[in-house]
MMTF fields as JSON, N, C-alpha, C and O atoms, coordinates in Angstrom:
{
  "mmtfVersion": "1.0.0",
  "mmtfProducer": "UNKNOWN",
  "numBonds": 447,
  "numAtoms": 448,
  "numGroups": 112,
  "numChains": 1,
  "numModels": 1,
  "chainsPerModel": [1],
  "groupsPerChain": [112],
  "chainIdList": ["A"],
  "bondAtomList": [4, 2, 8, 6, 12, 10, 16, 14, 20, 18, 24, 22, 28, 26, 32, 30, 36, 34, 40, 38, 44, 42, 48, 46, 52, 50, 56, 54, 60, 58, 64, 62, 68, 66, 72, 70, 76, 74, 80, 78, 84, 82, 88, 86, 92, 90, 96, 94, 100, 98, 104, 102, 108, 106, 112, 110, 116, 114, 120, 118, 124, 122, 128, 126, 132, 130, 136, 134, 140, 138, 144, 142, 148, 146, 152, 150, 156, 154, 160, 158, 164, 162, 168, 166, 172, 170, 176, 174, 180, 178, 184, 182, 188, 186, 192, 190, 196, 194, 200, 198, 204, 202, 208, 206, 212, 210, 216, 214, 220, 218, 224, 222, 228, 226, 232, 230, 236, 234, 240, 238, 244, 242, 248, 246, 252, 250, 256, 254, 260, 258, 264, 262, 268, 266, 272, 270, 276, 274, 280, 278, 284, 282, 288, 286, 292, 290, 296, 294, 300, 298, 304, 302, 308, 306, 312, 310, 316, 314, 320, 318, 324, 322, 328, 326, 332, 330, 336, 334, 340, 338, 344, 342, 348, 346, 352, 350, 356, 354, 360, 358, 364, 362, 368, 366, 372, 370, 376, 374, 380, 378, 384, 382, 388, 386, 392, 390, 396, 394, 400, 398, 404, 402, 408, 406, 412, 410, 416, 414, 420, 418, 424, 422, 428, 426, 432, 430, 436, 434, 440, 438, 444, 442],
  "bondOrderList": [1, 1, 1, 1, 1, 1, 1, 1, 1, 1, 1, 1, 1, 1, 1, 1, 1, 1, 1, 1, 1, 1, 1, 1, 1, 1, 1, 1, 1, 1, 1, 1, 1, 1, 1, 1, 1, 1, 1, 1, 1, 1, 1, 1, 1, 1, 1, 1, 1, 1, 1, 1, 1, 1, 1, 1, 1, 1, 1, 1, 1, 1, 1, 1, 1, 1, 1, 1, 1, 1, 1, 1, 1, 1, 1, 1, 1, 1, 1, 1, 1, 1, 1, 1, 1, 1, 1, 1, 1, 1, 1, 1, 1, 1, 1, 1, 1, 1, 1, 1, 1, 1, 1, 1, 1, 1, 1, 1, 1, 1, 1],
  "groupList": [{"groupName": "MET", "atomNameList": ["N", "CA", "C", "O"], "elementList": ["N", "C", "C", "O"], "formalChargeList": [0, 0, 0, 0], "bondAtomList": [1, 0, 2, 1, 3, 2], "bondOrderList": [1, 1, 2], "singleLetterCode": "M", "chemCompType": "L-PEPTIDE LINKING"}, {"groupName": "PRO", "atomNameList": ["N", "CA", "C", "O"], "elementList": ["N", "C", "C", "O"], "formalChargeList": [0, 0, 0, 0], "bondAtomList": [1, 0, 2, 1, 3, 2], "bondOrderList": [1, 1, 2], "singleLetterCode": "P", "chemCompType": "L-PEPTIDE LINKING"}, {"groupName": "ALA", "atomNameList": ["N", "CA", "C", "O"], "elementList": ["N", "C", "C", "O"], "formalChargeList": [0, 0, 0, 0], "bondAtomList": [1, 0, 2, 1, 3, 2], "bondOrderList": [1, 1, 2], "singleLetterCode": "A", "chemCompType": "L-PEPTIDE LINKING"}, {"groupName": "GLY", "atomNameList": ["N", "CA", "C", "O"], "elementList": ["N", "C", "C", "O"], "formalChargeList": [0, 0, 0, 0], "bondAtomList": [1, 0, 2, 1, 3, 2], "bondOrderList": [1, 1, 2], "singleLetterCode": "G", "chemCompType": "PEPTIDE LINKING"}, {"groupName": "THR", "atomNameList": ["N", "CA", "C", "O"], "elementList": ["N", "C", "C", "O"], "formalChargeList": [0, 0, 0, 0], "bondAtomList": [1, 0, 2, 1, 3, 2], "bondOrderList": [1, 1, 2], "singleLetterCode": "T", "chemCompType": "L-PEPTIDE LINKING"}, {"groupName": "ILE", "atomNameList": ["N", "CA", "C", "O"], "elementList": ["N", "C", "C", "O"], "formalChargeList": [0, 0, 0, 0], "bondAtomList": [1, 0, 2, 1, 3, 2], "bondOrderList": [1, 1, 2], "singleLetterCode": "I", "chemCompType": "L-PEPTIDE LINKING"}, {"groupName": "HIS", "atomNameList": ["N", "CA", "C", "O"], "elementList": ["N", "C", "C", "O"], "formalChargeList": [0, 0, 0, 0], "bondAtomList": [1, 0, 2, 1, 3, 2], "bondOrderList": [1, 1, 2], "singleLetterCode": "H", "chemCompType": "L-PEPTIDE LINKING"}, {"groupName": "LYS", "atomNameList": ["N", "CA", "C", "O"], "elementList": ["N", "C", "C", "O"], "formalChargeList": [0, 0, 0, 0], "bondAtomList": [1, 0, 2, 1, 3, 2], "bondOrderList": [1, 1, 2], "singleLetterCode": "K", "chemCompType": "L-PEPTIDE LINKING"}, {"groupName": "ARG", "atomNameList": ["N", "CA", "C", "O"], "elementList": ["N", "C", "C", "O"], "formalChargeList": [0, 0, 0, 0], "bondAtomList": [1, 0, 2, 1, 3, 2], "bondOrderList": [1, 1, 2], "singleLetterCode": "R", "chemCompType": "L-PEPTIDE LINKING"}, {"groupName": "LEU", "atomNameList": ["N", "CA", "C", "O"], "elementList": ["N", "C", "C", "O"], "formalChargeList": [0, 0, 0, 0], "bondAtomList": [1, 0, 2, 1, 3, 2], "bondOrderList": [1, 1, 2], "singleLetterCode": "L", "chemCompType": "L-PEPTIDE LINKING"}, {"groupName": "TYR", "atomNameList": ["N", "CA", "C", "O"], "elementList": ["N", "C", "C", "O"], "formalChargeList": [0, 0, 0, 0], "bondAtomList": [1, 0, 2, 1, 3, 2], "bondOrderList": [1, 1, 2], "singleLetterCode": "Y", "chemCompType": "L-PEPTIDE LINKING"}, {"groupName": "VAL", "atomNameList": ["N", "CA", "C", "O"], "elementList": ["N", "C", "C", "O"], "formalChargeList": [0, 0, 0, 0], "bondAtomList": [1, 0, 2, 1, 3, 2], "bondOrderList": [1, 1, 2], "singleLetterCode": "V", "chemCompType": "L-PEPTIDE LINKING"}, {"groupName": "PHE", "atomNameList": ["N", "CA", "C", "O"], "elementList": ["N", "C", "C", "O"], "formalChargeList": [0, 0, 0, 0], "bondAtomList": [1, 0, 2, 1, 3, 2], "bondOrderList": [1, 1, 2], "singleLetterCode": "F", "chemCompType": "L-PEPTIDE LINKING"}, {"groupName": "ASN", "atomNameList": ["N", "CA", "C", "O"], "elementList": ["N", "C", "C", "O"], "formalChargeList": [0, 0, 0, 0], "bondAtomList": [1, 0, 2, 1, 3, 2], "bondOrderList": [1, 1, 2], "singleLetterCode": "N", "chemCompType": "L-PEPTIDE LINKING"}, {"groupName": "GLU", "atomNameList": ["N", "CA", "C", "O"], "elementList": ["N", "C", "C", "O"], "formalChargeList": [0, 0, 0, 0], "bondAtomList": [1, 0, 2, 1, 3, 2], "bondOrderList": [1, 1, 2], "singleLetterCode": "E", "chemCompType": "L-PEPTIDE LINKING"}, {"groupName": "SER", "atomNameList": ["N", "CA", "C", "O"], "elementList": ["N", "C", "C", "O"], "formalChargeList": [0, 0, 0, 0], "bondAtomList": [1, 0, 2, 1, 3, 2], "bondOrderList": [1, 1, 2], "singleLetterCode": "S", "chemCompType": "L-PEPTIDE LINKING"}, {"groupName": "GLN", "atomNameList": ["N", "CA", "C", "O"], "elementList": ["N", "C", "C", "O"], "formalChargeList": [0, 0, 0, 0], "bondAtomList": [1, 0, 2, 1, 3, 2], "bondOrderList": [1, 1, 2], "singleLetterCode": "Q", "chemCompType": "L-PEPTIDE LINKING"}, {"groupName": "ASP", "atomNameList": ["N", "CA", "C", "O"], "elementList": ["N", "C", "C", "O"], "formalChargeList": [0, 0, 0, 0], "bondAtomList": [1, 0, 2, 1, 3, 2], "bondOrderList": [1, 1, 2], "singleLetterCode": "D", "chemCompType": "L-PEPTIDE LINKING"}, {"groupName": "TRP", "atomNameList": ["N", "CA", "C", "O"], "elementList": ["N", "C", "C", "O"], "formalChargeList": [0, 0, 0, 0], "bondAtomList": [1, 0, 2, 1, 3, 2], "bondOrderList": [1, 1, 2], "singleLetterCode": "W", "chemCompType": "L-PEPTIDE LINKING"}],
  "groupTypeList": [0, 1, 2, 3, 4, 5, 6, 7, 1, 6, 8, 9, 10, 2, 7, 3, 8, 11, 9, 3, 12, 4, 8, 2, 7, 8, 13, 4, 7, 14, 13, 4, 15, 9, 11, 16, 11, 14, 3, 11, 16, 4, 1, 14, 17, 2, 16, 12, 10, 9, 3, 7, 8, 11, 2, 10, 11, 10, 7, 2, 15, 8, 11, 5, 17, 3, 15, 7, 11, 8, 11, 5, 18, 3, 7, 5, 4, 8, 15, 6, 3, 4, 15, 3, 11, 11, 8, 2, 7, 12, 8, 15, 13, 9, 1, 1, 7, 15, 12, 3, 2, 15, 11, 8, 11, 0, 9, 10, 1, 15, 13, 5],
  "groupIdList": [1, 2, 3, 4, 5, 6, 7, 8, 9, 10, 11, 12, 13, 14, 15, 16, 17, 18, 19, 20, 21, 22, 23, 24, 25, 26, 27, 28, 29, 30, 31, 32, 33, 34, 35, 36, 37, 38, 39, 40, 41, 42, 43, 44, 45, 46, 47, 48, 49, 50, 51, 52, 53, 54, 55, 56, 57, 58, 59, 60, 61, 62, 63, 64, 65, 66, 67, 68, 69, 70, 71, 72, 73, 74, 75, 76, 77, 78, 79, 80, 81, 82, 83, 84, 85, 86, 87, 88, 89, 90, 91, 92, 93, 94, 95, 96, 97, 98, 99, 100, 101, 102, 103, 104, 105, 106, 107, 108, 109, 110, 111, 112],
  "secStructList": [7, 7, 6, 6, 7, 7, 7, 7, 7, 7, 7, 7, 3, 3, 3, 3, 3, 3, 3, 3, 3, 3, 3, 7, 1, 1, 7, 3, 3, 3, 3, 3, 3, 3, 3, 3, 3, 6, 6, 7, 7, 1, 2, 2, 2, 2, 4, 4, 4, 6, 6, 7, 3, 3, 3, 3, 3, 3, 3, 3, 3, 3, 3, 3, 6, 6, 3, 3, 3, 3, 3, 3, 3, 3, 3, 3, 3, 3, 3, 3, 6, 6, 6, 6, 3, 3, 3, 3, 3, 3, 1, 1, 7, 7, 7, 4, 4, 4, 6, 6, 7, 3, 3, 3, 3, 3, 7, 7, 1, 7, 7, 7],
  "xCoordList": [128.467, 128.907, 130.381, 131.182, 130.768, 132.167, 133.079, 132.671, 134.317, 135.277, 135.55, 135.656, 135.665, 135.967, 134.749, 134.896, 133.531, 132.341, 131.901, 132.034, 131.389, 130.947, 129.447, 128.688, 129.028, 127.605, 126.958, 127.334, 125.987, 125.251, 123.856, 123.187, 123.406, 122.044, 121.015, 121.248, 119.892, 118.829, 117.705, 117.221, 117.295, 116.215, 114.926, 114.826, 113.943, 112.695, 111.603, 110.416, 112.007, 111.044, 111.668, 112.889, 110.806, 111.265, 111.198, 110.333, 112.098, 112.095, 111.121, 110.945, 110.495, 109.579, 109.73, 110.382, 109.128, 109.224, 107.826, 107.097, 107.447, 106.135, 106.22, 107.089, 105.318, 105.311, 104.34, 104.561, 103.281, 102.282, 100.916, 100.79, 99.898, 98.523, 98.01, 98.54, 96.96, 96.281, 95.545, 95.017, 95.509, 94.924, 94.473, 94.874, 93.626, 93.244, 93.97, 94.96, 93.492, 94.17, 94.074, 95.054, 92.897, 92.703, 92.398, 92.649, 91.862, 91.459, 92.505, 93.03, 92.805, 93.667, 92.847, 91.938, 93.177, 92.52, 93.556, 94.37, 93.527, 94.564, 94.504, 95.458, 93.368, 93.258, 93.97, 94.039, 94.498, 95.226, 96.559, 96.6, 97.645, 98.979, 99.564, 99.221, 100.447, 101.134, 102.523, 103.247, 102.886, 104.165, 104.873, 104.277, 106.151, 106.989, 107.852, 108.692, 107.647, 108.415, 109.691, 109.661, 110.806, 112.102, 112.128, 111.792, 112.528, 112.642, 111.369, 111.365, 110.282, 109.009, 108.846, 108.797, 108.761, 108.693, 107.396, 107.068, 106.659, 105.454, 104.286, 104.498, 103.066, 101.903, 101.917, 101.38, 102.528, 102.614, 103.526, 103.243, 104.622, 105.493, 104.767, 104.964, 103.934, 103.234, 102.192, 101.811, 101.716, 100.695, 101.162, 100.352, 102.464, 102.991, 102.774, 102.567, 102.817, 102.771, 101.359, 101.196, 100.336, 98.971, 98.574, 98.74, 98.052, 97.663, 98.767, 98.517, 99.984, 101.1, 100.993, 100.398, 101.571, 101.564, 102.692, 103.779, 102.419, 103.395, 103.561, 102.585, 104.808, 105.087, 105.848, 106.911, 105.294, 106.002, 106.585, 105.852, 107.907, 108.597, 109.234, 109.935, 108.985, 109.547, 109.884, 109.447, 110.66, 111.033, 110.318, 110.24, 109.797, 109.138, 110.031, 111.019, 109.679, 110.52, 110.214, 111.085, 108.999, 108.595, 108.704, 108.346, 109.191, 109.345, 108.022, 107.414, 107.579, 106.396, 106.796, 107.321, 106.549, 106.929, 108.413, 108.804, 109.235, 110.678, 111.264, 112.421, 110.496, 110.998, 110.459, 109.329, 111.29, 110.85, 110.373, 109.91, 110.482, 110.134, 108.636, 108.064, 108.009, 106.584, 106.404, 107.272, 105.273, 104.974, 103.522, 102.634, 103.285, 101.924, 101.821, 102.574, 100.887, 100.731, 99.701, 98.747, 99.906, 98.973, 98.99, 99.668, 98.228, 98.124, 98.118, 97.489, 98.815, 98.804, 97.498, 97.161, 96.76, 95.422, 95.363, 94.689, 96.059, 96.002, 97.15, 97.846, 97.345, 98.403, 97.874, 96.669, 98.791, 98.429, 99.28, 100.491, 98.659, 99.393, 100.173, 99.934, 101.115, 101.851, 103.325, 104.105, 103.726, 105.137, 105.443, 106.537, 104.51, 104.759, 104.469, 104.788, 103.868, 103.481, 102.241, 101.391, 102.137, 100.981, 100.293, 100.897, 99.023, 98.263, 98.238, 98.123, 98.346, 98.313, 97.408, 97.381, 96.658, 95.814, 96.411, 96.698, 96.596, 97.17, 96.083, 95.044, 96.324, 95.328, 94.982, 93.81, 95.992, 95.747, 96.497, 97.558, 95.954, 96.553, 97.999, 98.336, 98.847, 100.247, 100.373, 99.612, 101.312, 101.534, 102.269, 103.015, 102.081, 102.759, 104.285, 104.967, 104.837, 106.294, 106.829, 108.041, 105.951, 106.391, 106.648, 107.19, 106.277, 106.484, 107.977, 108.753, 108.37, 109.78, 110.467, 111.603, 109.801, 110.407, 110.293, 109.501, 111.087, 111.064, 110.045, 109.773, 109.496, 108.588, 109.091, 109.869, 108.643, 108.987, 107.783, 106.699, 107.972, 106.911, 107.194, 108.093, 106.422, 106.631, 106.215, 105.324, 106.852, 106.586, 105.518, 105.511, 104.626, 103.491, 102.267, 102.431, 101.065, 100.733, 101.068, 100.932, 101.505, 101.918, 100.706, 99.79, 100.693, 99.595, 100.117, 99.477, 101.284, 101.79, 101.903, 102.31],
  "yCoordList": [61.243, 62.56, 62.47, 61.945, 62.97, 62.893, 63.689, 64.672, 63.229, 63.908, 65.308, 65.518, 66.265, 67.639, 68.517, 69.729, 67.939, 68.766, 69.278, 68.587, 70.466, 71.1, 70.896, 71.193, 70.392, 70.169, 71.473, 72.034, 71.955, 73.16, 72.76, 71.987, 73.264, 72.947, 73.613, 74.698, 72.952, 73.47, 74.001, 73.314, 75.224, 75.843, 75.59, 75.924, 75.0, 74.643, 75.67, 75.355, 76.906, 77.974, 79.278, 79.4, 80.253, 81.596, 82.461, 82.263, 83.403, 84.294, 85.434, 85.9, 85.875, 87.004, 87.854, 87.453, 89.025, 89.958, 90.484, 90.875, 90.492, 91.014, 92.542, 93.113, 93.192, 94.649, 95.257, 96.369, 94.545, 95.063, 94.523, 93.603, 95.101, 94.731, 95.597, 96.676, 95.105, 95.988, 97.03, 96.727, 98.242, 99.31, 100.459, 100.589, 101.289, 102.556, 103.629, 103.34, 104.834, 105.895, 105.677, 105.862, 105.283, 105.119, 103.686, 103.321, 102.874, 101.515, 100.504, 100.596, 99.545, 98.442, 97.164, 96.967, 96.304, 95.007, 93.948, 93.566, 93.476, 92.592, 91.192, 90.425, 90.844, 89.484, 89.294, 88.168, 90.351, 90.242, 90.967, 92.13, 90.283, 90.862, 91.076, 90.365, 92.056, 92.33, 91.7, 91.865, 90.978, 90.276, 90.64, 90.593, 91.004, 91.246, 90.008, 89.684, 89.315, 88.11, 88.534, 89.383, 87.937, 88.286, 87.983, 86.876, 88.971, 88.79, 89.062, 88.932, 89.438, 89.713, 91.228, 91.913, 91.752, 93.195, 93.659, 94.844, 92.764, 93.151, 92.243, 91.148, 92.694, 91.83, 90.551, 89.528, 90.603, 89.407, 88.357, 87.159, 88.824, 87.896, 87.309, 86.143, 88.113, 87.667, 86.604, 85.853, 86.512, 85.52, 84.104, 83.253, 83.84, 82.499, 82.084, 80.902, 83.031, 82.724, 82.663, 82.319, 82.983, 82.962, 81.539, 80.611, 81.37, 80.059, 79.326, 78.277, 79.854, 79.184, 79.368, 80.335, 78.437, 78.472, 79.352, 79.391, 80.056, 80.95, 80.514, 80.177, 80.522, 80.145, 81.265, 81.676, 81.767, 82.719, 81.914, 81.446, 81.756, 80.936, 81.857, 82.806, 81.571, 82.404, 81.53, 80.383, 82.082, 81.362, 81.976, 83.197, 81.113, 81.544, 81.166, 80.45, 81.645, 81.39, 80.049, 79.479, 79.542, 78.32, 77.118, 77.201, 76.015, 74.794, 74.042, 73.787, 73.688, 72.845, 71.725, 71.986, 70.478, 69.291, 69.298, 68.879, 69.77, 69.724, 70.775, 70.654, 71.819, 72.833, 74.208, 74.341, 75.226, 76.603, 77.244, 78.385, 76.521, 77.063, 76.915, 75.852, 77.979, 77.981, 78.442, 79.107, 78.081, 78.453, 78.901, 78.266, 79.991, 80.4, 80.245, 80.868, 79.412, 79.123, 80.049, 80.474, 80.352, 81.183, 80.829, 79.893, 81.594, 81.364, 82.701, 83.653, 82.781, 83.995, 84.018, 83.064, 85.127, 85.182, 85.962, 85.538, 87.103, 87.92, 88.905, 89.052, 89.585, 90.595, 91.911, 92.078, 92.846, 94.109, 95.196, 95.248, 96.053, 97.153, 96.715, 95.641, 97.561, 97.317, 97.013, 97.0, 96.767, 96.53, 95.086, 94.792, 94.185, 92.782, 92.364, 91.238, 93.243, 92.876, 91.987, 92.179, 91.008, 90.116, 90.2, 90.609, 89.809, 89.734, 88.278, 87.355, 88.1, 86.747, 86.723, 87.664, 85.621, 85.414, 84.274, 83.204, 84.515, 83.513, 82.914, 83.536, 81.695, 81.008, 81.805, 81.918, 82.359, 83.339, 84.595, 84.514, 85.746, 86.996, 87.109, 86.702, 87.666, 87.842, 88.894, 89.861, 88.728, 89.76, 90.944, 90.756, 92.15, 93.317, 93.232, 93.913, 92.415, 92.29, 91.571, 91.547, 90.986, 90.314, 91.281, 90.873, 92.549, 93.508, 93.647, 93.929, 93.449, 93.495, 92.156, 92.008, 91.16, 89.84, 89.054, 89.397, 88.011, 87.201, 86.073, 85.583, 85.68, 84.544, 83.605, 84.0, 82.372, 81.382, 81.191, 80.834, 81.426, 81.202, 79.85, 79.725, 78.839, 77.49, 77.409, 78.135, 76.539, 76.424, 75.372, 74.767, 75.153, 74.273, 74.931, 75.782, 74.62, 73.674, 74.249, 75.45, 73.376, 73.807, 73.946, 73.125, 74.967, 75.132, 75.087, 75.605, 74.466, 74.277, 72.807, 72.442],
  "zCoordList": [84.989, 84.58, 84.186, 84.96, 82.995, 82.565, 83.502, 84.12, 83.58, 84.44, 83.919, 82.711, 84.831, 84.444, 84.229, 84.067, 84.223, 84.056, 85.418, 86.428, 85.435, 86.666, 86.797, 85.874, 87.942, 88.197, 88.646, 89.676, 87.876, 88.248, 88.707, 88.023, 89.84, 90.272, 89.354, 88.823, 89.182, 88.322, 89.188, 90.087, 88.913, 89.654, 88.883, 87.702, 89.55, 88.875, 89.104, 89.015, 89.4, 89.587, 89.12, 89.018, 88.839, 88.479, 89.73, 90.583, 89.835, 90.989, 90.758, 89.632, 91.829, 91.772, 93.01, 93.974, 92.986, 94.098, 94.398, 93.487, 95.689, 96.106, 96.125, 96.783, 95.406, 95.358, 96.365, 96.844, 96.684, 97.617, 97.255, 96.448, 97.859, 97.552, 96.405, 96.142, 95.72, 94.788, 95.607, 96.677, 95.113, 95.909, 95.032, 93.875, 95.621, 95.034, 95.841, 96.513, 95.778, 96.514, 98.02, 98.742, 98.492, 99.93, 100.358, 101.506, 99.456, 99.815, 99.367, 98.257, 100.225, 99.824, 99.783, 100.589, 98.84, 98.708, 99.061, 98.22, 100.299, 100.805, 100.22, 100.347, 99.565, 99.049, 97.712, 97.22, 97.113, 95.859, 95.996, 96.398, 95.663, 95.765, 94.381, 93.437, 94.262, 93.013, 93.074, 94.056, 92.016, 91.966, 90.667, 89.591, 90.777, 89.599, 89.389, 90.229, 88.267, 87.958, 87.239, 86.348, 87.633, 87.07, 85.57, 85.148, 84.774, 83.329, 82.553, 81.329, 83.228, 82.559, 82.464, 83.485, 81.238, 81.028, 80.366, 80.435, 79.734, 78.999, 79.397, 79.918, 79.153, 79.426, 78.589, 79.014, 77.4, 76.557, 77.213, 77.165, 77.826, 78.549, 79.757, 80.097, 80.4, 81.608, 81.297, 82.195, 80.064, 79.709, 80.017, 80.385, 79.871, 80.13, 81.584, 81.858, 82.515, 83.937, 84.506, 85.677, 83.723, 84.247, 84.627, 83.836, 85.833, 86.336, 87.071, 87.663, 87.048, 87.715, 89.232, 89.707, 89.979, 91.435, 91.95, 91.375, 93.042, 93.66, 95.11, 95.78, 95.594, 96.978, 97.66, 97.195, 98.781, 99.627, 100.781, 101.652, 100.784, 101.774, 102.804, 102.451, 104.088, 105.148, 106.349, 106.437, 107.268, 108.478, 109.669, 109.801, 110.533, 111.758, 112.937, 112.773, 114.111, 115.267, 115.938, 116.595, 115.783, 116.472, 115.545, 114.37, 116.063, 115.279, 115.239, 116.279, 114.038, 113.853, 112.899, 111.817, 113.298, 112.523, 112.181, 111.091, 113.102, 112.924, 112.014, 111.61, 111.673, 110.752, 111.133, 111.603, 110.922, 111.131, 109.833, 109.835, 108.733, 107.425, 107.191, 107.434, 106.719, 106.391, 104.948, 104.383, 104.366, 102.988, 102.9, 103.469, 102.188, 101.828, 100.315, 99.567, 99.871, 98.447, 97.818, 98.47, 96.546, 95.805, 94.34, 93.917, 93.564, 92.12, 91.404, 91.867, 90.278, 89.455, 88.682, 87.98, 88.818, 88.236, 86.932, 85.993, 86.855, 85.647, 85.662, 86.667, 84.53, 84.479, 85.034, 85.225, 85.291, 85.914, 85.275, 85.49, 84.503, 83.89, 82.665, 82.113, 82.243, 80.996, 81.232, 80.28, 82.481, 82.783, 83.136, 83.617, 82.912, 83.195, 84.621, 85.003, 85.425, 86.787, 86.708, 85.838, 87.624, 87.643, 88.999, 89.99, 89.029, 90.275, 90.734, 89.927, 92.034, 92.59, 93.803, 94.596, 93.938, 95.114, 95.912, 95.374, 97.206, 98.088, 98.968, 99.188, 99.477, 100.301, 101.537, 101.899, 102.189, 103.232, 102.821, 102.203, 103.158, 102.707, 103.175, 104.287, 102.315, 102.684, 103.777, 103.785, 104.694, 105.705, 105.081, 104.121, 105.597, 105.026, 105.099, 104.333, 105.999, 106.037, 104.803, 104.587, 103.991, 102.774, 101.628, 100.601, 101.77, 100.686, 100.424, 101.337, 99.187, 98.831, 98.949, 98.498, 99.553, 99.711, 98.404, 97.526, 98.292, 97.084, 97.223, 98.319, 96.088, 96.011, 94.923, 94.054, 94.982, 93.968, 93.052, 93.513, 91.762, 90.778, 90.138, 89.306, 90.531, 90.031, 88.565, 88.123, 87.831, 86.396, 86.112, 85.039, 87.056, 86.861, 87.439, 88.314, 87.037, 85.977, 84.605, 84.369, 83.71, 82.38, 81.479, 81.537, 80.656, 79.683, 78.261, 77.347, 78.064, 76.695, 76.38, 75.277]
}
């Protein structure tokens, strides 16, 4: 690296926010979560993220394998509405305390 250049870390994922479960007026479907990906405003923008992996990273109180960090993995399945929100299915349902929390939208698998 040439002298005087500033090293910036590269983020290999897009940021997202958990909005909640898909639901009707009275029924909630806990197996599908709604995620707003940062910078996505239209369903056309959301098409790029379909099939991408999503990671909900959180800290627990008990140490397992030397770490308190846990991850619940999921996949973006389809878009939802006209504002760029997407639906994601996780391996185990997200806990309600994750509403409003951030998720990592990985940029793989690539479909381009």
